[in-house]
C-alpha positions as CSV (number, residue, x, y, z in Angstrom):
1,M,-0.2,0.3,-0.3
2,N,1.4,3.2,-1.0
3,I,1.3,6.4,0.9
4,D,-0.9,7.5,-2.4
5,S,-3.2,5.2,-1.6
6,N,-3.7,6.3,2.2
7,I,-4.0,10.2,1.0
8,F,-6.5,9.8,-1.0
9,K,-8.5,7.6,1.4
10,Y,-8.2,10.6,3.7
11,A,-9.2,12.7,1.3
12,T,-12.5,11.0,1.0
13,I,-13.0,10.7,4.7
14,S,-12.4,14.8,5.1
15,H,-14.3,16.0,2.1
16,T,-17.4,12.8,3.1
17,I,-17.3,14.3,6.6
18,L,-17.2,17.3,5.7
19,Y,-20.3,17.5,3.7
20,I,-22.2,15.1,5.9
21,S,-21.1,18.1,8.5
22,Y,-23.0,20.5,6.3
23,I,-26.1,18.5,5.7
24,L,-26.9,18.4,9.9
25,Y,-25.6,21.9,11.1
26,S,-25.6,24.1,7.9
27,K,-28.6,26.5,9.2
28,Y,-29.0,27.1,4.8
29,M,-29.5,23.6,5.0
30,H,-32.6,22.9,7.2
31,K,-34.6,25.8,5.7
32,I,-34.2,24.9,2.3
33,N,-38.0,22.8,1.2
34,K,-40.1,22.3,-1.7
35,Q,-41.2,26.7,-1.8
36,N,-37.5,27.5,-1.7
37,I,-36.1,25.0,-4.2
38,Y,-35.7,27.6,-6.5
39,T,-34.2,30.7,-4.3
40,I,-30.1,31.7,-4.9
41,V,-30.1,31.0,-1.3
42,S,-31.1,27.8,-1.9
43,I,-28.8,27.0,-5.1
44,T,-26.0,27.8,-3.5
45,T,-26.4,25.8,-0.4
46,L,-26.5,23.0,-2.8
47,L,-23.6,23.4,-5.0
48,Y,-21.4,24.0,-1.9
49,L,-22.7,20.0,-0.7
50,V,-23.0,18.7,-4.3
51,G,-19.6,20.0,-5.2
52,H,-18.1,17.9,-2.1
53,I,-20.0,15.3,-2.9
54,F,-18.5,14.6,-6.2
55,I,-14.9,16.2,-4.9
56,S,-15.3,13.1,-2.1
57,S,-16.2,10.3,-4.9
58,A,-13.4,11.8,-7.0
59,M,-11.0,11.5,-4.2
60,F,-12.6,8.0,-3.5
61,N,-11.6,6.5,-7.4
62,R,-7.8,7.9,-7.1
63,I,-7.8,5.5,-4.3
64,N,-6.6,3.5,-6.6
65,T,-3.9,5.1,-8.1
66,D,-3.9,4.2,-11.8
67,N,-7.2,6.2,-11.9
68,I,-5.2,9.2,-11.4
69,G,-5.1,11.1,-14.7
70,K,-8.0,9.2,-16.6
71,L,-11.4,10.8,-16.9
72,Q,-13.8,9.4,-14.4
73,P,-11.9,11.0,-11.6
74,T,-11.1,14.4,-13.8
75,I,-15.1,15.1,-14.6
76,L,-15.8,13.9,-11.2
77,G,-13.1,16.8,-9.8
78,I,-13.7,19.4,-12.4
79,I,-18.0,19.2,-11.5
80,G,-16.8,19.4,-8.0
81,H,-15.0,21.9,-7.8
82,S,-16.8,24.1,-10.0
83,C,-19.9,23.8,-8.2
84,L,-18.4,25.3,-5.3
85,L,-16.5,28.3,-7.7
86,F,-20.2,28.9,-8.9
87,F,-21.4,28.2,-5.4
88,S,-18.9,30.8,-4.1
89,L,-20.0,33.5,-7.1
90,L,-23.3,33.7,-6.9
91,A,-23.3,33.8,-3.2
92,N,-21.2,36.6,-3.5
93,R,-23.0,38.1,-6.3
94,K,-24.5,41.0,-5.2
95,S,-20.9,42.3,-3.5
96,M,-19.2,45.6,-5.4
97,Y,-16.0,43.4,-4.3
98,F,-15.1,40.1,-2.9
99,K,-13.1,39.7,0.2
100,T,-9.4,38.3,0.5
101,G,-11.2,35.1,1.7
102,D,-13.8,35.1,-1.2
103,I,-10.6,35.5,-3.8
104,I,-8.7,32.9,-2.0
105,F,-11.0,30.6,-2.2
106,I,-12.1,30.8,-6.0
107,L,-8.2,31.3,-6.9
108,G,-8.6,27.6,-5.2
109,Q,-11.4,26.2,-7.6
110,I,-10.1,27.9,-10.3
111,G,-6.7,25.9,-9.5
112,M,-8.2,22.9,-8.4
113,I,-9.7,23.0,-11.9
114,Y,-6.2,23.0,-13.5
115,N,-4.8,20.6,-11.3
116,Y,-7.6,18.0,-12.0
117,Y,-7.2,18.7,-16.2
118,S,-3.6,19.1,-15.6
119,D,-3.7,15.4,-14.6
120,Y,-5.9,14.2,-16.9
121,K,-3.8,16.6,-19.4
122,Y,-0.1,15.0,-18.8
123,H,-1.5,11.5,-16.9
124,N,2.3,10.0,-16.8
125,K,4.2,12.5,-18.2
126,V,7.0,15.1,-16.7
127,K,4.9,18.6,-15.4
128,S,6.9,21.4,-16.1
129,N,7.8,23.9,-13.3
130,Y,4.9,26.4,-13.9
131,N,2.5,22.9,-13.5
132,Y,3.5,22.4,-10.6
133,L,3.9,26.5,-9.5
134,I,-0.1,26.9,-10.0
135,I,-0.8,23.3,-8.2
136,I,1.7,23.9,-5.1
137,S,0.2,27.7,-5.2
138,T,-3.5,26.2,-5.0
139,F,-3.4,23.6,-2.4
140,I,-1.8,26.4,0.1
141,L,-4.2,28.8,-0.7
142,L,-7.3,26.2,-0.2
143,Y,-5.3,25.2,3.2
144,M,-5.3,28.5,4.7
145,F,-9.2,28.9,3.1
146,Y,-10.0,25.8,5.3
147,F,-8.3,26.7,8.4
148,K,-9.3,29.7,8.2
149,K,-12.7,29.1,8.0
150,S,-12.2,26.3,10.7
151,Y,-11.3,28.4,13.2
152,V,-14.1,30.5,12.5
153,A,-16.9,27.6,12.8
154,Y,-14.6,26.5,16.6
155,N,-14.8,30.3,18.0
156,K,-18.8,29.5,16.7
157,S,-18.8,26.7,19.0
158,N,-19.7,24.9,15.3
159,Y,-17.4,22.0,16.6
160,V,-18.4,19.6,14.4
161,P,-18.2,22.0,11.1
162,A,-14.8,22.8,12.2
163,I,-13.4,19.7,12.5
164,G,-15.2,18.8,8.6
165,L,-12.9,22.2,7.6
166,S,-10.2,21.2,9.1
167,L,-9.4,18.0,8.3
168,V,-9.9,19.2,4.3
169,G,-7.4,22.3,5.7
170,I,-5.1,19.6,6.6
171,L,-5.4,17.8,3.3
172,Y,-4.6,20.7,1.4
173,L,-1.5,20.6,3.5
174,I,-0.8,17.2,2.4
175,F,-1.4,17.5,-0.7
176,S,0.5,20.6,-1.1
177,M,4.0,18.8,1.5
178,Q,3.6,16.0,-1.3
179,K,3.9,18.2,-4.6
180,T,6.7,20.3,-3.3
181,Y,8.4,16.9,-2.4
182,D,7.4,15.9,-6.1
183,Y,9.0,18.8,-7.3
184,Y,11.7,18.5,-5.4
185,K,12.7,15.4,-6.4
186,K,12.0,16.7,-9.8
187,Y,14.1,19.0,-9.5
188,K,16.9,17.4,-7.8
189,K,16.7,14.5,-11.1
190,V,17.3,17.8,-13.6
191,N,20.1,19.4,-11.3
192,P,22.1,16.8,-9.7
């Protein structure tokens, strides 16, 4: 069993805990009914939920590391992160400007869409330095975002959602360290 497989097991569990805690503890989830299903608040709430379900499915599919870069997890991941991107854009549609956290989240989702596309396009091929820079930066941005959100949730005594957010934050920290190490190995191979 290699470390990548274990990381994707953890990724599946962390995203699953996040969306289950969202179902159980989000005040917006509890307000959705037949009469308001088509309101922007309901749509954005469902986009967030569905996004994490798709991402969890992509991670589950990648537990078999031979599936990394294959079409099915690529589509699942791109759909999931696209849902989160649209969630953020719709949730902030009335703002004249985006807050720093919103910008970080939006850039993170665009970066993750690129990450899935890149894994598919460059499957089993050497990736460029530019590619590594984008992906590592994306993971760091999302690590910072989820830890900030977990801190806010914890301070509001939303302990279960804080745990889900923290687990996903740890996941992106692990991903950033793994990609940095992969880049370092590639760099050392080129410049011994």
